[in-house]
C-alpha positions in Angstrom: 7.1 -3.5 3.7 8.7 -3.0 0.2 9.1 0.4 -1.1 7.4 1.4 -4.4 9.6 2.0 -7.5 10.9 5.5 -8.0 8.6 5.9 -11.0 5.5 4.9 -9.1 6.5 7.2 -6.2 6.8 10.0 -8.7 3.4 9.4 -10.2 1.8 9.1 -6.7 3.4 12.4 -5.7 2.3 14.1 -8.9 -1.3 12.9 -8.5 -1.3 13.9 -4.8 -0.2 17.4 -5.7 -3.2 17.7 -8.1 -5.8 17.0 -5.3 -7.5 19.5 -2.8 -6.6 19.3 0.8 -9.5 16.9 1.8 -8.8 14.5 -1.1 -5.1 14.5 -0.3 -5.8 13.3 3.2 -8.2 10.6 1.9 -5.8 9.4 -0.8 -2.9 9.2 1.6 -5.0 7.2 3.9 -6.0 4.6 1.3 -2.3 4.2 0.3 -1.2 4.0 3.9 -3.8 1.3 4.6 -2.3 -0.8 1.7 1.1 -0.6 3.2 0.4 -1.5 6.8 2.2 -0.2 10.0 5.1 1.6 8.4 3.0 3.1 5.6 2.3 6.4 7.3 6.0 7.4 7.7 6.9 6.1 4.3 4.1 7.9 2.5 4.7 11.1 4.4 8.2 11.1 2.8 7.0 10.1 -0.7 4.1 12.6 -0.7 5.9 15.4 1.2 3.1 15.6 3.8 2.9 15.6 7.5 2.2 12.2 9.1 -0.6 14.0 11.0 -2.3 14.6 7.8 -2.4 10.9 7.1 -3.6 10.1 10.5 -6.3 12.7 10.1 -7.4 10.9 6.9 -7.4 7.6 8.7 -9.7 8.8 11.4 -11.9 10.4 8.8 -12.2 7.2 6.8 -12.7 5.1 9.8 -15.5 7.2 11.1 -19.1 6.0 10.6 -20.1 9.5 9.5 -20.7 10.0 5.7 -17.8 11.6 4.0 -18.3 15.3 3.2 -18.3 15.9 -0.5 -19.2 19.7 -0.5 -16.7 22.3 -1.6 -14.2 23.1 1.1 -13.8 26.7 0.4 -15.7 29.2 -1.7 -14.5 30.0 -5.1 -12.9 33.4 -5.6 -15.4 36.1 -5.8 -18.1 34.3 -3.9 -17.5 36.2 -0.7 -19.7 39.1 -1.8 -22.6 37.0 -3.0 
């Protein structure tokens, strides 16, 4: 497996940081799938996430269940509504 360029790693990390928790897992999984066996460890270093996060994304994406697209958490102030 060839590493990505430093610039691409920076862009990937910046994009990853802009995502919510669920989308981070899914993005990391898609990138890891492109890279093959060593992709999980490499991406966990590039993205600064736990390898378990990527594995969770893999199981989520491999599941036959539909992907949840609803909000993960309520917006601030919604607790009293």
